[in-house]
C-alpha positions as CSV (number, residue, x, y, z in Angstrom):
1,M,-9.3,-17.4,6.7
2,R,-7.8,-16.1,3.7
3,K,-4.1,-14.7,3.8
4,I,-3.9,-11.3,2.1
5,T,-0.5,-10.5,0.6
6,E,-1.0,-8.2,-2.4
7,I,-0.3,-4.7,-1.6
8,S,-3.1,-3.6,-4.0
9,E,-5.5,-5.5,-2.2
10,I,-4.3,-4.1,1.1
11,Q,-4.7,-0.4,-0.3
12,E,-8.2,-1.2,-1.5
13,L,-9.4,-2.2,2.0
14,L,-7.4,0.9,3.5
15,L,-9.1,3.2,0.9
16,L,-12.4,1.8,2.2
17,M,-11.5,2.5,5.8
18,L,-10.2,6.0,4.7
19,K,-13.5,6.9,3.1
20,Y,-15.4,5.7,6.1
21,F,-13.4,7.8,8.5
22,D,-13.7,10.8,6.1
23,T,-17.3,10.6,6.0
24,L,-17.5,10.2,9.7
25,C,-15.5,13.4,10.2
26,R,-17.6,15.4,7.8
27,E,-20.8,14.4,9.5
28,H,-19.8,15.5,12.8
29,G,-17.8,18.5,12.0
30,L,-14.4,17.0,13.1
31,S,-11.1,18.3,11.6
32,Y,-8.3,16.1,10.5
33,V,-5.4,16.1,8.1
34,M,-3.3,13.3,6.2
35,L,0.0,12.9,7.8
36,G,3.5,11.3,7.0
37,G,3.6,9.0,4.0
38,T,-0.2,9.4,3.3
39,M,0.3,13.1,2.6
40,L,3.3,12.4,0.7
41,G,1.3,10.1,-1.4
42,A,-1.5,12.5,-1.9
43,V,1.0,15.1,-3.3
44,R,3.6,13.0,-5.1
45,H,1.3,10.1,-6.4
46,K,-2.3,11.4,-5.8
47,G,-2.9,8.3,-3.6
48,F,-1.0,5.7,-2.0
49,I,2.8,5.4,-2.2
50,P,3.0,2.3,-4.3
51,W,4.5,0.3,-1.7
52,D,2.8,1.7,1.4
53,D,0.7,-0.7,3.7
54,D,-0.7,1.9,6.1
55,V,-2.5,5.2,6.4
56,D,-1.8,8.1,8.8
57,V,-4.2,10.9,9.8
58,G,-4.0,13.6,12.6
59,M,-6.7,15.4,14.5
60,P,-6.2,18.3,16.8
61,R,-6.7,17.0,20.3
62,P,-10.3,18.2,21.0
63,D,-11.3,16.6,17.7
64,Y,-9.5,13.4,18.3
65,D,-11.1,13.1,21.9
66,R,-14.6,13.6,20.4
67,F,-13.7,11.1,17.6
68,L,-12.9,8.6,20.2
69,S,-16.1,9.2,21.9
70,L,-18.1,8.7,18.6
71,M,-16.5,5.3,17.9
72,E,-17.7,4.2,21.5
73,T,-21.4,4.0,19.9
74,E,-20.6,3.2,16.3
75,K,-21.8,-0.3,15.4
76,G,-20.4,-1.7,12.1
77,R,-17.5,-2.9,10.4
78,Y,-14.9,-0.5,12.0
79,F,-13.7,0.1,15.6
80,C,-11.3,1.7,17.4
81,V,-8.2,0.1,19.5
82,T,-6.5,2.3,22.3
83,R,-4.4,1.4,25.1
84,E,-7.1,2.3,27.5
85,K,-9.2,-0.5,25.8
86,D,-6.5,-3.0,25.6
87,P,-3.5,-2.6,27.8
88,A,-1.6,-4.9,25.5
89,D,-1.5,-2.3,22.8
90,P,1.9,-0.2,23.3
91,H,0.7,2.5,21.0
92,L,-0.3,5.8,22.7
93,F,-2.7,6.7,19.8
94,A,-5.7,5.2,18.4
95,K,-6.1,2.7,15.5
96,L,-9.1,2.5,13.4
97,V,-9.5,-1.3,12.7
98,D,-11.3,-3.3,10.0
99,S,-13.1,-6.1,11.9
100,R,-13.2,-8.5,8.8
101,T,-9.5,-8.7,8.8
102,K,-6.9,-10.1,11.5
103,A,-3.5,-8.5,11.5
104,V,-0.1,-9.3,13.0
105,E,1.7,-5.6,13.5
106,R,5.4,-5.3,13.7
107,L,5.5,-3.5,17.0
108,A,2.4,-4.9,18.7
109,A,2.2,-8.7,17.8
110,G,0.7,-9.4,21.3
111,V,-2.4,-7.5,20.6
112,E,-5.3,-10.1,19.8
113,N,-7.9,-7.8,18.2
114,Y,-5.9,-6.2,15.7
115,G,-7.1,-6.1,12.2
116,L,-6.1,-3.9,9.2
117,F,-5.9,-0.4,10.5
118,I,-5.4,3.4,10.1
119,D,-3.2,5.1,12.6
120,V,-5.2,8.1,13.9
121,F,-2.8,10.4,15.9
122,P,-3.8,13.4,18.1
123,V,-2.0,16.6,17.4
124,D,-1.2,18.1,20.9
125,G,-0.6,21.6,21.8
126,L,3.2,21.9,22.7
127,G,3.8,25.5,23.6
128,K,3.3,29.2,22.6
129,T,6.9,29.6,21.3
130,K,9.0,27.3,19.1
131,E,11.6,27.1,21.9
132,E,8.9,25.9,24.4
133,A,7.3,23.4,22.0
134,L,10.6,21.8,21.4
135,K,11.4,21.5,25.0
136,T,8.2,19.8,25.6
137,A,8.6,17.6,22.4
138,E,11.8,16.7,23.7
139,G,10.6,15.3,27.0
140,V,7.8,13.6,25.4
141,F,10.1,11.6,22.9
142,F,12.5,10.9,25.9
143,Y,9.9,9.2,28.1
144,R,7.8,7.7,25.0
145,S,11.4,5.9,24.0
146,R,11.6,4.5,27.6
147,F,7.9,3.6,27.5
148,L,8.2,1.7,24.1
149,D,11.6,0.0,25.3
150,A,9.6,-1.5,28.0
151,E,6.6,-2.5,26.2
152,C,7.1,-2.9,22.4
153,N,7.4,-6.2,20.8
154,E,10.3,-5.1,18.8
155,I,13.3,-3.3,20.2
156,R,15.2,-1.1,17.8
157,G,18.6,0.3,17.5
158,S,22.0,-1.1,16.9
159,L,22.7,-4.3,18.5
160,P,24.8,-3.0,21.5
161,K,21.7,-0.7,22.1
162,R,19.1,-3.5,21.9
163,I,21.1,-5.6,24.3
164,V,21.3,-2.9,26.9
165,K,17.6,-2.0,26.4
166,R,16.5,-5.5,26.8
167,M,18.7,-5.9,29.9
168,I,17.0,-2.8,31.7
169,R,13.4,-3.4,30.4
170,P,12.4,-4.8,33.9
171,F,13.6,-1.6,35.4
172,L,11.5,0.8,33.3
173,P,8.2,0.9,34.9
174,P,5.8,2.0,31.9
175,E,3.3,3.8,34.2
176,K,5.9,6.3,35.4
177,S,6.8,7.1,31.8
178,L,3.1,7.4,30.8
179,A,2.6,9.9,33.8
180,K,5.4,12.0,32.6
181,I,4.2,12.0,29.1
182,E,0.6,12.9,30.2
183,A,2.0,15.9,32.4
184,L,4.0,17.2,29.3
185,R,1.4,16.9,26.8
186,T,-1.2,18.5,28.9
187,S,1.0,21.5,29.9
188,C,-0.2,23.5,27.0
189,S,-3.7,22.9,25.6
190,Y,-4.4,22.8,21.9
191,E,-6.5,25.8,21.9
192,E,-3.7,28.0,23.7
193,A,-0.8,26.7,21.7
194,E,1.0,28.5,18.8
195,W,3.0,25.3,18.2
196,C,1.6,21.8,17.9
197,G,2.6,18.3,16.8
198,N,2.1,14.5,16.6
199,V,4.6,13.6,19.4
200,L,2.7,10.5,20.8
201,G,3.3,8.6,17.4
202,G,5.6,10.6,15.3
203,R,8.7,9.2,14.2
204,W,10.5,12.4,13.0
205,K,11.3,13.8,16.7
206,E,11.7,17.6,16.3
207,K,10.6,17.5,12.9
208,E,7.2,16.7,14.1
209,V,7.0,20.3,15.9
210,S,5.1,22.6,13.6
211,P,3.2,26.1,13.8
212,K,-0.3,25.4,14.4
213,Y,-1.7,26.7,11.1
214,I,-0.1,23.6,9.5
215,F,-2.8,21.5,11.2
216,A,-5.4,24.2,11.2
217,D,-5.4,25.3,7.7
218,R,-6.7,22.6,5.3
219,A,-7.3,21.8,1.7
220,E,-8.7,18.7,-0.1
221,Y,-6.4,16.6,-2.2
222,D,-7.0,13.8,-5.0
223,F,-6.4,10.4,-3.4
224,N,-6.9,7.2,-5.5
225,G,-10.1,8.9,-6.9
226,C,-11.3,10.2,-3.8
227,R,-10.9,13.5,-2.0
228,F,-9.4,14.0,1.4
229,F,-8.3,16.6,3.7
230,G,-4.5,17.5,4.1
231,T,-2.6,20.7,5.2
232,A,-2.9,23.6,2.9
233,H,0.8,24.1,3.5
234,Y,2.0,20.7,2.0
235,D,5.2,22.0,0.7
236,E,6.4,23.5,3.9
237,F,5.1,20.3,5.9
238,L,6.7,17.6,3.6
239,K,10.1,19.5,3.3
240,Q,10.3,19.5,6.8
241,L,9.8,15.9,7.2
242,Y,11.5,14.6,4.0
243,G,13.7,17.3,2.6
244,D,13.3,16.7,-1.3
245,Y,10.2,14.9,-1.0
246,R,9.5,14.9,-4.8
247,K,12.5,12.6,-5.3
248,L,11.8,8.7,-5.0
249,P,14.0,6.7,-2.5
250,P,16.2,3.9,-3.7
251,E,14.5,0.8,-4.3
252,N,16.1,-0.9,-1.6
253,E,14.6,1.8,1.0
254,R,11.0,1.4,-0.4
255,M,9.7,-1.2,1.7
256,D,9.2,-0.7,5.6
257,P,6.2,-2.8,6.1
258,H,4.0,-2.3,9.3
259,L,2.2,-5.5,8.9
260,L,3.8,-9.0,9.6
261,E,0.9,-10.9,8.4
262,L,-2.9,-10.1,7.3
263,W,-5.9,-12.5,6.9
264,E,-9.5,-11.8,5.7
265,I,-11.8,-13.4,8.2
266,S,-15.1,-13.0,6.8
């Protein structure tokens, strides 16, 4: 195996994976948009944020479910990892994985079949009004936090919080939290909802809740010489997440790596 350390090589591999994902979605009529730092990179850098080592995309729940079904029959370099397929995976969303690599991810060091990955998030319906959606999202975030405290390799927070969380881990049955999350996220279907969000994987809490048109209205964006889909309402979306998103963060805040280690295996 050869260890991969250069961010430029990691981004080249991620771009290949994103091109595969985009082609699959176009061929099968599946909708997606770039999310988070990937959407920010498309707008601010016309490609990857220079120090970023991951890709985030979101799919309306119906398209997400169809994508997972399609990947069950895909044969080739890329495959999907989900908690349903690998109970050691603490994530509640899918990862599209490069089988020619092996990776150790910060939050899931115990998952054996990880390689370099793209995060594929379901965008779920949260409610017909903003108030209803925020209430649903708040519940999901509460139980998701409990679930991650019980399951994740890394516990976050201040030292006192980490100590308390580690002590109560044995008393947080993940199955109970998962059942609560499932009940909340299915309380309003994507088709019926007017407000939606990436609540199973988003890190920005209530900022993840947006009007449905944010995810439904799409446009193509230049990205490292390719064209990928993002929200047509990029300014509204990015301001909600990042505030002044055109301003570069201080240098000491530019590295938050998702990968601990990465190797090429073939």
